[in-house]
Biopython code that builds the backbone (N, CA, C, O; Angstrom):
import numpy as np
from Bio.PDB.StructureBuilder import StructureBuilder

atoms = [
    (1, "UNK", "N", (161.183, 115.402, 76.462)),
    (1, "UNK", "CA", (160.078, 116.177, 75.280)),
    (1, "UNK", "C", (159.053, 116.792, 75.656)),
    (1, "UNK", "O", (158.319, 116.303, 76.514)),
    (2, "UNK", "N", (158.784, 118.081, 75.040)),
    (2, "UNK", "CA", (157.938, 119.167, 75.363)),
    (2, "UNK", "C", (156.544, 118.849, 74.047)),
    (2, "UNK", "O", (156.787, 118.399, 72.928)),
    (3, "UNK", "N", (155.662, 119.080, 74.362)),
    (3, "UNK", "CA", (154.365, 119.076, 73.582)),
    (3, "UNK", "C", (154.148, 120.560, 72.935)),
    (3, "UNK", "O", (153.765, 121.558, 73.545)),
    (4, "UNK", "N", (154.422, 120.481, 71.814)),
    (4, "UNK", "CA", (153.864, 121.853, 70.961)),
    (4, "UNK", "C", (152.813, 122.008, 70.365)),
    (4, "UNK", "O", (152.152, 123.046, 70.391)),
    (5, "UNK", "N", (152.559, 121.097, 69.817)),
    (5, "UNK", "CA", (150.876, 121.339, 69.008)),
    (5, "UNK", "C", (150.305, 120.251, 69.371)),
    (5, "UNK", "O", (150.855, 119.168, 69.574)),
    (6, "UNK", "N", (148.709, 120.624, 69.500)),
    (6, "UNK", "CA", (147.992, 119.544, 69.607)),
    (6, "UNK", "C", (146.536, 119.684, 68.661)),
    (6, "UNK", "O", (145.709, 120.592, 68.740)),
    (7, "UNK", "N", (146.516, 118.846, 68.024)),
    (7, "UNK", "CA", (145.191, 118.974, 66.932)),
    (7, "UNK", "C", (144.326, 117.734, 67.353)),
    (7, "UNK", "O", (144.613, 116.987, 68.288)),
    (8, "UNK", "N", (143.232, 117.615, 66.543)),
    (8, "UNK", "CA", (142.490, 116.398, 66.621)),
    (8, "UNK", "C", (142.953, 115.061, 65.981)),
    (8, "UNK", "O", (142.229, 114.085, 66.177)),
    (9, "UNK", "N", (144.109, 114.902, 65.215)),
    (9, "UNK", "CA", (144.289, 114.082, 64.947)),
    (9, "UNK", "C", (145.720, 113.494, 65.098)),
    (9, "UNK", "O", (146.117, 112.391, 64.720)),
    (10, "UNK", "N", (146.438, 114.527, 65.766)),
    (10, "UNK", "CA", (148.050, 114.148, 66.067)),
    (10, "UNK", "C", (148.552, 114.928, 67.083)),
    (10, "UNK", "O", (148.133, 116.076, 67.228)),
    (11, "UNK", "N", (149.468, 114.420, 67.873)),
    (11, "UNK", "CA", (150.155, 115.512, 69.031)),
    (11, "UNK", "C", (151.403, 115.615, 68.419)),
    (11, "UNK", "O", (151.861, 114.742, 67.682)),
    (12, "UNK", "N", (151.972, 116.669, 68.709)),
    (12, "UNK", "CA", (153.652, 116.975, 67.772)),
    (12, "UNK", "C", (154.469, 117.426, 69.131)),
    (12, "UNK", "O", (153.976, 118.235, 69.917)),
    (13, "UNK", "N", (155.602, 116.904, 69.310)),
    (13, "UNK", "CA", (156.374, 116.959, 70.421)),
    (13, "UNK", "C", (157.896, 117.494, 69.996)),
    (13, "UNK", "O", (158.375, 117.083, 68.940)),
    (14, "UNK", "N", (158.407, 118.124, 70.570)),
    (14, "UNK", "CA", (160.197, 118.687, 70.427)),
    (14, "UNK", "C", (161.289, 117.880, 71.029)),
    (14, "UNK", "O", (161.219, 118.074, 72.243)),
    (15, "UNK", "N", (162.095, 117.211, 70.806)),
    (15, "UNK", "CA", (162.860, 116.458, 71.477)),
    (15, "UNK", "C", (163.979, 117.402, 71.916)),
    (15, "UNK", "O", (164.412, 118.415, 71.368)),
    (16, "UNK", "N", (164.338, 116.777, 73.087)),
    (16, "UNK", "CA", (165.860, 117.835, 73.353)),
    (16, "UNK", "C", (167.124, 117.971, 72.457)),
    (16, "UNK", "O", (168.025, 118.782, 72.673)),
    (17, "UNK", "N", (167.079, 116.921, 71.234)),
    (17, "UNK", "CA", (168.009, 117.158, 70.345)),
    (17, "UNK", "C", (167.499, 118.277, 69.326)),
    (17, "UNK", "O", (168.298, 118.809, 68.556)),
    (18, "UNK", "N", (166.092, 118.634, 69.345)),
    (18, "UNK", "CA", (165.807, 119.811, 68.501)),
    (18, "UNK", "C", (164.716, 119.059, 67.312)),
    (18, "UNK", "O", (163.948, 119.705, 66.599)),
    (19, "UNK", "N", (164.853, 117.636, 67.302)),
    (19, "UNK", "CA", (164.258, 117.161, 66.075)),
    (19, "UNK", "C", (162.674, 117.128, 66.748)),
    (19, "UNK", "O", (162.316, 117.677, 67.789)),
    (20, "UNK", "N", (161.985, 116.438, 65.959)),
    (20, "UNK", "CA", (160.102, 116.192, 66.286)),
    (20, "UNK", "C", (159.735, 115.246, 66.386)),
    (20, "UNK", "O", (160.367, 114.369, 65.797)),
    (21, "UNK", "N", (158.566, 114.855, 67.140)),
    (21, "UNK", "CA", (158.108, 113.624, 67.155)),
    (21, "UNK", "C", (156.626, 113.789, 66.915)),
    (21, "UNK", "O", (155.972, 114.623, 67.541)),
    (22, "UNK", "N", (156.069, 112.944, 65.955)),
    (22, "UNK", "CA", (154.572, 112.810, 66.031)),
    (22, "UNK", "C", (153.569, 111.859, 66.247)),
    (22, "UNK", "O", (153.760, 110.769, 65.708)),
    (23, "UNK", "N", (152.568, 112.001, 66.890)),
    (23, "UNK", "CA", (152.147, 110.838, 67.796)),
    (23, "UNK", "C", (150.451, 111.026, 67.217)),
    (23, "UNK", "O", (149.746, 112.032, 67.293)),
    (24, "UNK", "N", (150.124, 109.688, 66.635)),
    (24, "UNK", "CA", (148.463, 109.866, 66.185)),
    (24, "UNK", "C", (147.572, 109.632, 67.472)),
    (24, "UNK", "O", (147.598, 108.578, 68.108)),
    (25, "UNK", "N", (146.941, 110.500, 67.727)),
    (25, "UNK", "CA", (145.588, 110.425, 68.859)),
    (25, "UNK", "C", (144.910, 109.523, 68.762)),
    (25, "UNK", "O", (144.382, 109.114, 69.796)),
    (26, "UNK", "N", (144.612, 108.770, 67.367)),
    (26, "UNK", "CA", (143.321, 107.810, 67.563)),
    (26, "UNK", "C", (144.405, 106.308, 67.868)),
    (26, "UNK", "O", (144.213, 105.505, 68.780)),
    (27, "UNK", "N", (145.155, 106.260, 67.182)),
    (27, "UNK", "CA", (146.056, 104.973, 67.586)),
    (27, "UNK", "C", (147.118, 104.771, 68.681)),
    (27, "UNK", "O", (147.557, 103.699, 69.097)),
    (28, "UNK", "N", (147.432, 105.986, 69.054)),
    (28, "UNK", "CA", (148.699, 106.120, 69.780)),
    (28, "UNK", "C", (149.770, 105.508, 69.993)),
    (28, "UNK", "O", (150.390, 105.106, 70.977)),
    (29, "UNK", "N", (149.973, 105.504, 68.023)),
    (29, "UNK", "CA", (151.025, 104.911, 68.070)),
    (29, "UNK", "C", (152.004, 106.347, 67.283)),
    (29, "UNK", "O", (151.494, 107.461, 67.159)),
    (30, "UNK", "N", (153.150, 106.092, 66.918)),
    (30, "UNK", "CA", (154.132, 107.489, 66.634)),
    (30, "UNK", "C", (154.138, 107.059, 64.901)),
    (30, "UNK", "O", (154.297, 105.956, 64.377)),
    (31, "UNK", "N", (153.977, 107.961, 64.492)),
    (31, "UNK", "CA", (153.974, 108.532, 63.089)),
    (31, "UNK", "C", (155.230, 108.465, 62.685)),
    (31, "UNK", "O", (155.970, 108.602, 63.659)),
    (32, "UNK", "N", (156.018, 108.267, 61.354)),
    (32, "UNK", "CA", (157.246, 108.327, 60.699)),
    (32, "UNK", "C", (157.335, 108.371, 59.517)),
    (32, "UNK", "O", (156.358, 107.853, 58.975)),
    (33, "UNK", "N", (158.241, 108.848, 58.684)),
    (33, "UNK", "CA", (158.469, 108.748, 57.279)),
    (33, "UNK", "C", (157.636, 109.808, 56.859)),
    (33, "UNK", "O", (157.185, 110.648, 57.637)),
    (34, "UNK", "N", (157.388, 109.780, 55.437)),
    (34, "UNK", "CA", (156.801, 110.852, 54.628)),
    (34, "UNK", "C", (155.320, 111.196, 55.187)),
    (34, "UNK", "O", (154.801, 112.239, 54.789)),
    (35, "UNK", "N", (154.510, 110.233, 56.235)),
    (35, "UNK", "CA", (153.629, 111.020, 56.932)),
    (35, "UNK", "C", (153.878, 111.808, 58.117)),
    (35, "UNK", "O", (152.926, 112.523, 58.430)),
    (36, "UNK", "N", (154.818, 111.871, 58.805)),
    (36, "UNK", "CA", (155.325, 112.712, 59.490)),
    (36, "UNK", "C", (155.670, 114.175, 59.015)),
    (36, "UNK", "O", (155.323, 115.270, 59.459)),
    (37, "UNK", "N", (156.368, 113.860, 58.095)),
    (37, "UNK", "CA", (157.090, 115.187, 57.438)),
    (37, "UNK", "C", (155.654, 116.095, 56.619)),
    (37, "UNK", "O", (155.402, 117.278, 56.847)),
    (38, "UNK", "N", (155.146, 115.523, 56.005)),
    (38, "UNK", "CA", (154.150, 115.884, 55.413)),
    (38, "UNK", "C", (153.172, 116.774, 57.090)),
    (38, "UNK", "O", (152.931, 117.981, 57.077)),
    (39, "UNK", "N", (152.882, 116.104, 57.990)),
    (39, "UNK", "CA", (152.288, 116.729, 58.795)),
    (39, "UNK", "C", (153.262, 117.867, 59.428)),
    (39, "UNK", "O", (152.677, 118.790, 59.996)),
    (40, "UNK", "N", (154.429, 117.898, 59.401)),
    (40, "UNK", "CA", (155.737, 119.063, 60.071)),
    (40, "UNK", "C", (155.477, 120.091, 59.209)),
    (40, "UNK", "O", (155.432, 121.227, 59.682)),
    (41, "UNK", "N", (155.259, 119.887, 57.788)),
    (41, "UNK", "CA", (155.198, 121.153, 56.789)),
    (41, "UNK", "C", (153.953, 121.760, 57.125)),
    (41, "UNK", "O", (153.985, 122.855, 57.687)),
    (42, "UNK", "N", (152.818, 121.195, 56.857)),
    (42, "UNK", "CA", (151.486, 121.544, 57.307)),
    (42, "UNK", "C", (151.378, 122.209, 58.585)),
    (42, "UNK", "O", (150.529, 123.078, 58.784)),
    (43, "UNK", "N", (152.199, 121.836, 59.448)),
    (43, "UNK", "CA", (152.142, 122.820, 60.592)),
    (43, "UNK", "C", (153.084, 124.013, 60.792)),
    (43, "UNK", "O", (153.045, 124.827, 61.715)),
    (44, "UNK", "N", (153.984, 123.967, 59.699)),
    (44, "UNK", "CA", (155.160, 125.090, 59.556)),
    (44, "UNK", "C", (156.111, 124.933, 60.436)),
    (44, "UNK", "O", (156.674, 125.890, 60.967)),
    (45, "UNK", "N", (156.382, 123.729, 60.676)),
    (45, "UNK", "CA", (157.692, 123.692, 61.564)),
    (45, "UNK", "C", (159.044, 123.059, 60.999)),
    (45, "UNK", "O", (160.026, 122.915, 61.727)),
    (46, "UNK", "N", (159.029, 122.662, 59.556)),
    (46, "UNK", "CA", (159.699, 122.328, 58.694)),
    (46, "UNK", "C", (159.868, 123.075, 57.789)),
    (46, "UNK", "O", (158.890, 123.765, 57.502)),
    (47, "UNK", "N", (161.173, 123.271, 56.939)),
    (47, "UNK", "CA", (160.684, 123.479, 55.403)),
    (47, "UNK", "C", (161.210, 122.570, 54.507)),
    (47, "UNK", "O", (162.178, 121.868, 54.799)),
    (48, "UNK", "N", (160.706, 122.530, 53.547)),
    (48, "UNK", "CA", (160.861, 121.762, 52.307)),
    (48, "UNK", "C", (162.347, 122.049, 51.545)),
    (48, "UNK", "O", (162.576, 122.964, 50.755)),
    (49, "UNK", "N", (163.114, 121.203, 51.920)),
    (49, "UNK", "CA", (164.592, 121.538, 51.256)),
    (49, "UNK", "C", (164.566, 120.863, 49.662)),
    (49, "UNK", "O", (164.280, 119.793, 49.124)),
    (50, "UNK", "N", (165.076, 122.271, 49.277)),
    (50, "UNK", "CA", (165.279, 121.916, 47.649)),
    (50, "UNK", "C", (166.709, 120.922, 47.474)),
    (50, "UNK", "O", (167.680, 120.931, 48.230)),
    (51, "UNK", "N", (166.527, 120.114, 46.300)),
    (51, "UNK", "CA", (167.448, 119.615, 46.447)),
    (51, "UNK", "C", (168.550, 120.313, 45.578)),
    (51, "UNK", "O", (168.159, 121.140, 44.755)),
    (52, "UNK", "N", (169.992, 120.037, 45.691)),
    (52, "UNK", "CA", (171.448, 120.867, 45.226)),
    (52, "UNK", "C", (171.182, 120.602, 43.909)),
    (52, "UNK", "O", (170.507, 119.581, 43.776)),
    (53, "UNK", "N", (171.604, 121.411, 42.422)),
    (53, "UNK", "CA", (172.042, 121.009, 41.423)),
    (53, "UNK", "C", (173.278, 120.622, 41.445)),
    (53, "UNK", "O", (174.166, 121.085, 42.161)),
    (54, "UNK", "N", (173.383, 119.621, 40.531)),
    (54, "UNK", "CA", (174.528, 118.883, 40.779)),
    (54, "UNK", "C", (175.582, 120.048, 39.828)),
    (54, "UNK", "O", (175.290, 121.002, 39.106)),
    (55, "UNK", "N", (177.019, 119.380, 40.273)),
    (55, "UNK", "CA", (177.895, 120.466, 39.989)),
    (55, "UNK", "C", (178.389, 119.808, 38.993)),
    (55, "UNK", "O", (178.283, 118.584, 38.907)),
    (56, "UNK", "N", (179.054, 120.624, 38.025)),
    (56, "UNK", "CA", (179.705, 119.726, 36.896)),
    (56, "UNK", "C", (180.779, 119.134, 37.556)),
    (56, "UNK", "O", (181.287, 119.502, 38.616)),
    (57, "UNK", "N", (181.157, 117.980, 36.694)),
    (57, "UNK", "CA", (182.316, 117.232, 36.921)),
    (57, "UNK", "C", (183.533, 117.666, 36.778)),
    (57, "UNK", "O", (183.935, 117.867, 35.632)),
    (58, "UNK", "N", (184.342, 117.895, 37.829)),
    (58, "UNK", "CA", (185.595, 118.606, 37.959)),
    (58, "UNK", "C", (186.806, 117.608, 37.227)),
    (58, "UNK", "O", (186.851, 116.379, 37.281)),
    (59, "UNK", "N", (187.724, 118.489, 36.561)),
    (59, "UNK", "CA", (188.813, 117.575, 36.096)),
    (59, "UNK", "C", (189.753, 117.052, 37.153)),
    (59, "UNK", "O", (190.294, 117.732, 38.025)),
    (60, "UNK", "N", (189.891, 115.591, 36.937)),
    (60, "UNK", "CA", (190.945, 114.945, 38.339)),
    (60, "UNK", "C", (192.279, 115.223, 37.882)),
    (60, "UNK", "O", (192.612, 115.478, 36.725)),
    (61, "UNK", "N", (192.926, 115.157, 38.781)),
    (61, "UNK", "CA", (194.651, 115.520, 38.688)),
    (61, "UNK", "C", (195.132, 114.142, 37.812)),
    (61, "UNK", "O", (196.100, 114.175, 37.052)),
    (62, "UNK", "N", (194.388, 113.047, 38.014)),
    (62, "UNK", "CA", (194.796, 111.849, 37.336)),
    (62, "UNK", "C", (194.377, 111.746, 35.773)),
    (62, "UNK", "O", (194.952, 110.960, 35.020)),
    (63, "UNK", "N", (193.333, 112.600, 35.343)),
    (63, "UNK", "CA", (193.017, 112.612, 34.102)),
    (63, "UNK", "C", (193.862, 113.765, 33.686)),
    (63, "UNK", "O", (194.212, 113.394, 32.566)),
    (64, "UNK", "N", (194.270, 114.630, 33.830)),
    (64, "UNK", "CA", (195.077, 115.825, 33.498)),
    (64, "UNK", "C", (196.572, 115.278, 33.089)),
    (64, "UNK", "O", (197.204, 115.892, 32.231)),
    (65, "UNK", "N", (197.097, 114.170, 33.688)),
    (65, "UNK", "CA", (198.593, 113.754, 33.951)),
    (65, "UNK", "C", (198.487, 112.444, 32.539)),
    (65, "UNK", "O", (199.329, 112.152, 31.690)),
    (66, "UNK", "N", (197.146, 111.917, 32.770)),
    (66, "UNK", "CA", (196.737, 110.989, 31.343)),
    (66, "UNK", "C", (197.083, 111.408, 29.995)),
    (66, "UNK", "O", (197.684, 110.752, 29.145)),
    (67, "UNK", "N", (196.564, 112.742, 29.903)),
    (67, "UNK", "CA", (196.423, 113.595, 28.707)),
    (67, "UNK", "C", (197.845, 114.488, 28.495)),
    (67, "UNK", "O", (198.047, 114.934, 27.365)),
    (68, "UNK", "N", (198.636, 114.703, 29.348)),
    (68, "UNK", "CA", (199.821, 115.131, 29.299)),
    (68, "UNK", "C", (200.929, 114.069, 28.973)),
    (68, "UNK", "O", (201.957, 114.355, 28.359)),
    (69, "UNK", "N", (200.713, 113.182, 29.305)),
    (69, "UNK", "CA", (201.500, 111.732, 29.068)),
    (69, "UNK", "C", (201.019, 111.453, 27.678)),
    (69, "UNK", "O", (202.007, 111.060, 27.058)),
    (70, "UNK", "N", (200.109, 111.467, 26.997)),
    (70, "UNK", "CA", (199.539, 111.228, 25.663)),
    (70, "UNK", "C", (200.299, 111.891, 24.755)),
    (70, "UNK", "O", (200.979, 111.353, 23.882)),
    (71, "UNK", "N", (200.150, 113.492, 25.029)),
    (71, "UNK", "CA", (200.785, 114.496, 23.909)),
    (71, "UNK", "C", (202.156, 114.125, 23.532)),
    (71, "UNK", "O", (202.821, 113.348, 24.217)),
    (72, "UNK", "N", (202.596, 114.684, 22.424)),
    (72, "UNK", "CA", (203.820, 114.349, 22.165)),
    (72, "UNK", "C", (204.474, 115.622, 22.743)),
    (72, "UNK", "O", (203.735, 116.576, 22.988)),
    (73, "UNK", "N", (205.725, 115.713, 22.969)),
    (73, "UNK", "CA", (206.469, 116.857, 23.722)),
    (73, "UNK", "C", (207.152, 117.621, 22.175)),
    (73, "UNK", "O", (207.441, 116.919, 21.206)),
    (74, "UNK", "N", (207.270, 118.643, 22.179)),
    (74, "UNK", "CA", (207.993, 119.500, 21.054)),
    (74, "UNK", "C", (209.408, 119.806, 21.425)),
    (74, "UNK", "O", (210.117, 120.464, 20.663)),
]
sb = StructureBuilder()
sb.init_structure("model")
sb.init_model(0)
sb.init_chain("A")
sb.init_seg("    ")
for serial, (resi, resn, name, xyz) in enumerate(atoms, 1):
    if name == "N":
        sb.init_residue(resn, " ", resi, " ")
    sb.init_atom(name, np.array(xyz, "f"), 0.0, 1.0, " ", f" {name:<3s}", serial, name[0])
structure = sb.get_structure()
């Protein structure tokens, strides 16, 4: 791991995999979860991903077959 940034409160490392690790300077423990995400966002190392909009449900082939069977043929 290579050290990227050091502040008064935490150290930020970059792993070989490209992911980040954050260590608290006062407690010498690793920071995980939302606290880690907030730190990386503040430092500008990651961007906040917007959730993708839900797609409209598409008609499945089974549903179209069921409606075709129910309709009388002329």
